[in-house]
Backbone bond lengths (Angstrom), bond angles and torsions (degrees), N, CA, C in turn:
res aa  C-N    CA-C-N  psi(-1)  N-CA   C-N-CA  omega(-1)  CA-C   N-CA-C  phi
1 X - - - 1.442 - - 1.526 109.36 -
2 X 1.231 111.00 144.28 1.457 115.33 178.31 1.510 108.70 -99.82
3 X 1.307 113.87 141.59 1.463 116.15 178.86 1.523 109.91 -66.15
4 X 1.252 114.17 135.35 1.461 118.88 178.92 1.514 109.89 -99.40
5 X 1.286 115.39 169.51 1.459 120.90 -177.01 1.510 111.69 -79.28
6 X 1.291 117.48 -16.95 1.458 119.88 -178.30 1.520 109.66 -78.85
7 X 1.291 117.87 141.94 1.464 119.66 175.80 1.539 109.56 -73.73
8 X 1.340 116.65 141.56 1.465 122.75 -178.98 1.517 108.76 -92.43
9 X 1.287 114.21 138.71 1.454 121.53 178.16 1.528 108.50 -59.40
10 X 1.345 118.98 134.90 1.469 120.93 -176.84 1.540 112.74 -62.38
11 X 1.318 118.96 -31.22 1.466 120.93 179.04 1.526 110.14 -67.81
12 X 1.333 114.58 -42.44 1.459 118.94 179.35 1.515 109.85 -66.83
13 X 1.328 115.31 -38.66 1.463 120.26 179.93 1.533 110.54 -61.09
14 X 1.317 118.31 -45.09 1.469 121.06 -179.15 1.536 110.69 -67.22
15 X 1.318 116.74 -35.57 1.465 120.36 177.53 1.522 111.04 -64.31
16 X 1.312 116.15 -44.42 1.462 121.01 179.15 1.526 111.49 -63.33
17 X 1.303 117.29 -39.32 1.465 120.96 178.93 1.532 111.11 -65.48
18 X 1.301 115.41 -42.12 1.472 117.72 179.51 1.533 110.84 -65.59
19 X 1.328 117.21 -34.83 1.463 120.29 176.03 1.520 111.04 -64.76
20 X 1.319 116.92 -43.54 1.466 120.60 179.45 1.525 110.66 -62.52
21 X 1.307 116.46 -43.65 1.460 120.03 -179.58 1.535 110.99 -64.28
22 X 1.270 114.77 -39.70 1.454 119.06 -179.24 1.527 111.12 -65.95
23 X 1.299 117.32 -39.17 1.455 119.99 -179.70 1.522 111.82 -72.60
24 X 1.309 118.29 -24.54 1.459 121.12 -178.69 1.521 112.75 -86.25
25 X 1.309 118.59 -28.75 1.462 120.39 -178.54 1.520 109.32 -82.52
26 X 1.341 117.61 135.70 1.468 120.05 178.81 1.530 110.30 -72.61
27 X 1.320 114.86 143.69 1.465 120.05 179.51 1.516 109.03 -82.49
28 X 1.295 115.68 142.92 1.461 119.51 177.18 1.531 108.86 -79.89
29 X 1.325 116.28 161.41 1.466 120.63 -177.28 1.530 111.55 -68.16
30 X 1.316 117.75 -27.59 1.467 119.69 179.51 1.522 110.80 -70.80
31 X 1.311 116.64 -32.25 1.457 118.67 179.64 1.521 111.23 -70.56
32 X 1.318 117.39 -36.96 1.465 119.27 -178.02 1.529 111.34 -72.26
33 X 1.328 117.58 -29.30 1.465 120.57 179.68 1.525 112.70 -85.39
34 X 1.300 116.77 -10.74 1.456 120.74 -178.06 1.534 109.05 -68.70
35 X 1.309 118.24 130.15 1.458 119.59 179.65 1.519 111.35 -64.39
36 X 1.293 115.50 139.85 1.457 120.19 -178.28 1.520 110.52 -78.13
37 X 1.369 116.42 -40.90 1.452 120.91 -178.89 1.528 108.59 -129.55
38 X 1.321 117.60 85.25 1.465 119.38 -175.08 1.537 112.85 -62.61
39 X 1.296 118.44 -33.58 1.463 120.22 -179.48 1.530 110.33 -65.57
40 X 1.314 116.84 -41.69 1.463 120.93 179.84 1.520 110.64 -67.38
41 X 1.323 116.93 -41.17 1.460 120.12 179.14 1.525 111.08 -66.62
42 X 1.330 117.31 -37.45 1.465 120.19 174.82 1.530 110.53 -63.01
43 X 1.313 115.23 -40.44 1.459 119.99 177.84 1.525 110.67 -62.35
44 X 1.331 116.76 -44.09 1.461 120.81 178.74 1.531 110.94 -61.81
45 X 1.312 116.67 -41.95 1.464 120.81 179.68 1.536 110.46 -64.16
46 X 1.330 116.40 -41.83 1.466 119.88 177.26 1.521 110.92 -62.67
47 X 1.326 116.08 -41.07 1.464 119.98 178.57 1.527 110.98 -63.54
48 X 1.323 116.72 -41.75 1.458 121.12 179.73 1.529 110.22 -63.80
49 X 1.334 116.68 -44.79 1.463 120.42 178.67 1.531 111.39 -63.95
50 X 1.321 116.43 -39.93 1.462 120.52 177.74 1.526 110.70 -63.11
51 X 1.322 116.30 -40.95 1.466 120.90 178.27 1.530 110.37 -63.00
52 X 1.334 117.31 -43.67 1.464 121.13 178.17 1.529 111.33 -62.86
53 X 1.330 116.16 -40.05 1.460 120.95 178.83 1.529 110.66 -63.35
54 X 1.335 116.44 -42.66 1.464 120.24 178.49 1.525 110.82 -63.60
55 X 1.321 116.92 -43.39 1.463 120.49 179.88 1.527 110.79 -60.95
56 X 1.326 116.21 -44.01 1.466 119.80 179.63 1.531 110.78 -65.06
57 X 1.331 116.48 -39.41 1.463 120.28 177.36 1.525 110.79 -60.09
58 X 1.333 117.25 -47.81 1.466 120.44 -178.47 1.524 111.34 -67.14
59 X 1.339 117.53 -35.23 1.464 119.86 176.33 1.524 110.75 -62.77
60 X 1.343 115.94 -47.18 1.464 119.02 -178.83 1.529 110.76 -67.48
61 X 1.308 116.90 -36.62 1.465 120.83 178.84 1.529 110.97 -64.38
62 X 1.326 116.14 -43.78 1.468 118.80 179.65 1.528 110.70 -67.13
63 X 1.350 117.33 -35.34 1.462 120.64 176.03 1.531 110.45 -61.73
64 X 1.343 116.47 -44.48 1.463 120.59 179.31 1.528 111.11 -62.39
65 X 1.334 116.37 -43.05 1.460 119.81 179.89 1.522 110.99 -63.67
66 X 1.331 117.22 -39.62 1.462 120.21 178.21 1.518 110.60 -63.68
67 X 1.338 116.86 -40.85 1.461 120.08 179.62 1.525 110.89 -64.46
68 X 1.329 116.59 -44.34 1.462 120.26 -179.99 1.520 109.85 -65.04
69 X 1.326 116.76 -43.19 1.467 120.92 -179.72 1.524 110.46 -63.07
70 X 1.331 116.70 -43.95 1.466 119.01 -179.71 1.532 110.62 -67.59
71 X 1.325 117.54 -34.48 1.462 120.62 176.35 1.527 110.11 -63.58
72 X 1.331 116.82 -44.97 1.465 120.04 177.73 1.521 110.99 -61.66
73 X 1.327 116.63 -41.96 1.463 120.37 179.03 1.532 110.47 -62.18
74 X 1.337 116.70 -43.42 1.467 119.95 178.99 1.526 110.92 -62.61
75 X 1.339 116.77 -42.91 1.460 120.12 179.56 1.524 111.19 -63.47
76 X 1.335 116.66 -41.30 1.466 119.70 177.15 1.522 110.59 -62.70
77 X 1.322 116.27 -42.49 1.464 119.99 179.98 1.523 110.63 -64.12
78 X 1.337 117.23 -39.88 1.463 120.48 178.03 1.528 110.98 -63.40
79 X 1.350 116.58 -42.74 1.466 119.91 178.44 1.527 111.02 -62.64
80 X 1.326 115.88 -42.14 1.471 119.60 178.77 1.523 110.25 -62.52
81 X 1.330 116.57 -43.70 1.472 119.94 178.83 1.528 111.23 -62.15
82 X 1.339 117.37 -39.83 1.459 120.50 177.96 1.530 111.27 -62.80
83 X 1.323 115.97 -41.72 1.467 119.55 179.41 1.524 110.40 -65.00
84 X 1.331 116.89 -40.06 1.468 120.39 178.46 1.525 110.44 -61.97
85 X 1.331 116.73 -42.67 1.471 120.37 178.28 1.525 110.07 -62.49
86 X 1.336 116.81 -42.27 1.463 120.14 178.41 1.526 111.24 -62.91
87 X 1.327 117.05 -40.05 1.466 119.92 178.75 1.526 111.28 -63.79
88 X 1.327 116.25 -40.92 1.465 119.15 177.14 1.525 110.74 -62.76
89 X 1.324 116.17 -42.49 1.465 118.48 -179.75 1.533 110.81 -67.34
90 X 1.349 117.68 -35.16 1.464 119.82 175.92 1.523 111.21 -64.62
91 X 1.328 116.43 -41.44 1.468 119.45 178.37 1.524 110.56 -62.27
92 X 1.333 116.64 -41.21 1.469 119.78 177.75 1.523 110.73 -65.85
93 X 1.335 116.51 -40.07 1.461 118.86 -178.52 1.524 111.04 -67.99
94 X 1.340 117.51 -31.24 1.468 119.34 175.99 1.524 109.86 -66.28
95 X 1.338 116.60 -39.63 1.468 119.55 176.14 1.530 110.21 -63.60
96 X 1.341 115.41 -42.90 1.466 119.25 178.02 1.526 110.73 -64.66
97 X 1.323 117.05 -35.56 1.457 120.95 178.31 1.523 110.10 -62.44
98 X 1.313 115.98 -40.47 1.469 119.91 177.86 1.527 109.99 -59.60
99 X 1.316 116.12 -44.40 1.469 119.57 179.15 1.529 110.84 -62.28
100 X 1.336 115.94 -44.03 1.466 119.90 -178.83 1.523 111.18 -65.22
101 X 1.328 116.73 -38.59 1.467 119.58 178.04 1.519 109.71 -65.04
102 X 1.323 116.33 -42.42 1.471 119.30 177.62 1.526 110.79 -58.88
103 X 1.310 116.66 -43.27 1.468 120.53 179.33 1.525 110.04 -64.24
104 X 1.346 117.36 -43.73 1.466 120.54 -178.33 1.521 111.15 -65.22
105 X 1.320 117.49 -37.01 1.468 120.67 -178.95 1.518 110.68 -74.50
106 X 1.321 116.94 -36.81 1.463 120.07 -176.70 1.523 112.73 -72.56
107 X 1.304 116.26 -23.87 1.469 117.62 178.68 1.526 108.10 -69.67
108 X 1.260 114.65 117.95 1.467 118.85 -179.63 1.515 108.72 -83.82
109 X 1.300 115.71 131.69 1.464 117.54 178.97 1.530 110.72 -69.94
110 X 1.294 114.44 143.59 1.460 119.87 179.25 1.519 109.13 -66.89
111 X 1.279 114.23 -43.73 1.447 119.44 -177.08 1.520 108.37 -135.93
112 X 1.290 118.01 130.45 1.462 120.62 177.73 1.518 108.25 -71.30
113 X 1.327 115.03 125.51 1.458 119.13 -179.17 1.528 109.38 -142.51
114 X 1.325 113.32 172.62 1.461 118.89 178.17 1.526 110.31 -63.72
115 X 1.320 117.37 -35.23 1.465 121.68 178.30 1.518 110.41 -60.30
116 X 1.322 117.05 -48.28 1.463 121.40 -179.95 1.526 110.24 -61.27
117 X 1.307 115.93 -42.81 1.456 120.76 -179.15 1.528 110.97 -62.87
118 X 1.336 117.39 -49.25 1.470 120.21 -178.61 1.529 111.27 -66.43
119 X 1.331 117.47 -35.81 1.468 120.84 177.50 1.522 110.77 -61.15
120 X 1.337 115.97 -48.63 1.465 119.81 -178.57 1.531 111.74 -68.38
121 X 1.328 117.96 -35.30 1.467 121.14 176.55 1.531 110.51 -64.63
122 X 1.326 115.70 -45.09 1.471 120.16 178.67 1.529 110.60 -62.28
123 X 1.313 116.65 -42.64 1.462 121.51 177.95 1.526 110.59 -61.95
124 X 1.310 116.37 -40.74 1.462 121.31 -179.75 1.534 110.88 -64.82
125 X 1.338 117.58 -45.44 1.472 121.24 179.67 1.533 110.99 -64.00
126 X 1.311 115.39 -43.67 1.469 119.69 -179.84 1.516 110.97 -62.59
127 X 1.319 116.37 -43.41 1.465 119.80 -179.81 1.524 111.83 -67.94
128 X 1.346 117.43 -34.32 1.465 119.93 176.44 1.530 110.37 -63.49
129 X 1.339 115.52 -46.37 1.469 119.18 178.44 1.530 110.99 -62.39
130 X 1.303 115.17 -41.99 1.458 119.50 179.21 1.523 110.81 -64.28
131 X 1.334 116.23 -41.41 1.462 120.06 179.53 1.530 110.55 -63.58
132 X 1.345 117.20 -40.74 1.468 120.12 177.98 1.527 110.63 -61.40
133 X 1.335 115.70 -43.84 1.465 119.11 178.83 1.520 111.35 -64.04
134 X 1.318 116.22 -42.51 1.467 119.96 -179.58 1.519 110.42 -66.13
135 X 1.336 117.49 -41.35 1.462 120.17 178.86 1.522 110.97 -65.82
136 X 1.331 115.77 -40.11 1.464 119.51 177.52 1.528 110.32 -62.92
137 X 1.322 115.98 -45.12 1.465 119.81 178.45 1.517 110.69 -64.52
138 X 1.324 116.62 -37.64 1.458 120.55 179.88 1.524 111.05 -65.85
139 X 1.331 116.83 -44.38 1.471 119.03 179.73 1.529 110.58 -67.26
140 X 1.324 116.69 -39.31 1.464 119.72 177.27 1.525 110.28 -62.39
141 X 1.325 116.77 -43.41 1.460 120.91 -179.60 1.526 111.05 -65.72
142 X 1.329 116.84 -38.86 1.465 120.55 177.06 1.533 110.30 -62.66
143 X 1.329 117.13 -44.63 1.460 121.67 178.34 1.527 110.86 -62.29
144 X 1.319 116.03 -43.67 1.465 120.69 179.12 1.525 110.93 -60.77
145 X 1.331 116.93 -44.76 1.468 120.39 -179.94 1.523 111.76 -65.79
146 X 1.339 117.47 -38.40 1.471 118.82 179.15 1.526 110.66 -67.90
147 X 1.326 117.63 -37.94 1.473 119.78 176.28 1.518 110.68 -64.30
148 X 1.302 116.30 -40.01 1.462 119.90 179.04 1.530 110.62 -62.48
149 X 1.331 116.97 -40.41 1.466 120.18 177.87 1.523 110.76 -64.72
150 X 1.338 116.67 -39.99 1.459 119.68 178.22 1.521 110.79 -64.45
151 X 1.331 116.46 -41.54 1.458 119.79 179.13 1.518 110.85 -64.95
152 X 1.320 116.83 -41.52 1.463 118.34 -179.65 1.524 110.40 -65.82
153 X 1.344 117.79 -35.42 1.465 120.36 175.98 1.523 110.01 -64.37
154 X 1.340 115.95 -45.97 1.467 120.33 -179.28 1.524 110.68 -58.91
155 X 1.341 116.74 -48.47 1.462 119.05 -175.89 1.526 112.03 -72.15
156 X 1.322 117.86 -30.46 1.467 118.21 176.02 1.526 110.02 -68.08
157 X 1.332 117.00 -39.57 1.467 119.93 176.55 1.526 110.54 -67.48
158 X 1.329 116.70 -40.27 1.464 119.67 179.05 1.518 110.43 -63.48
159 X 1.322 115.95 -36.43 1.461 119.57 179.72 1.524 111.19 -69.46
160 X 1.317 116.97 -40.80 1.465 119.07 -177.02 1.531 111.93 -80.11
161 X 1.334 118.26 -38.76 1.468 121.02 -175.76 1.523 113.15 -94.85
162 X 1.331 116.81 -24.14 1.461 120.23 178.83 1.521 111.89 78.49
163 X 1.330 115.36 -148.71 1.462 120.27 -176.25 1.519 112.27 -69.55
164 X 1.302 116.89 -18.61 1.470 119.80 175.89 1.528 109.61 -59.50
165 X 1.316 116.98 -37.09 1.465 121.56 179.23 1.527 111.35 -81.77
166 X 1.341 116.92 -47.95 1.465 120.06 -172.23 1.520 112.77 -70.86
167 X 1.323 117.84 -31.04 1.461 119.95 -176.78 1.524 113.50 -103.83
168 X 1.316 117.34 9.26 1.462 118.49 -179.56 1.525 109.81 -68.51
169 X 1.321 115.66 147.84 1.461 120.83 -176.55 1.522 111.28 -66.12
170 X 1.319 117.04 -39.45 1.460 120.27 179.43 1.522 110.99 -62.24
171 X 1.331 116.54 -40.50 1.465 120.83 -179.25 1.521 110.38 -66.70
172 X 1.327 117.46 -42.55 1.462 119.60 -179.01 1.522 111.09 -66.56
173 X 1.325 117.85 -34.26 1.468 120.39 177.54 1.525 110.24 -69.20
174 X 1.324 116.80 -41.52 1.465 119.45 -177.40 1.521 112.47 -70.78
175 X 1.316 117.81 -26.55 1.465 119.52 -179.80 1.517 112.90 -98.08
176 X 1.336 117.53 -4.13 1.462 118.99 -179.40 1.528 109.72 -73.11
177 X 1.308 114.77 153.24 1.463 120.90 -178.70 1.522 107.93 -97.41
178 X 1.313 116.36 134.77 1.458 119.61 173.32 1.432 115.60 107.20
């Protein structure tokens, strides 16, 4: 800068001198590491810690939900297995019942009496009711299995053909009710 003819204000002059001195003196390492805005940096650190706390909370929460969900799934599977075992035992007991009925019918009474007559009548009524229940259960089970086969066919076709199969007009007409 070239000196000008105008006199410089003494306040401005002292400010300029302090700037020159500051630029000429080397800064110490402690000054460069000193935080410029400690309040803002503290705020940032608090925000970072809060974010970490939230992440840990959600991780632990999702872990708990997975454990509860897997426990429920295991309990459902155990109940299903118990029902399957009961069904197998019922099927075996029906076979055993057939054997017992055969034995009861084959035993010839020594003497025909009212007791023998009422026993066989009661056995006949009970077996008729049981047969109706078994036939009803059998027809229901047959219907259930055929529906399951139809569903598996539908979903296998949907998987292989995609929306071309599921959204086709012919398919929607054939599956519509009414």
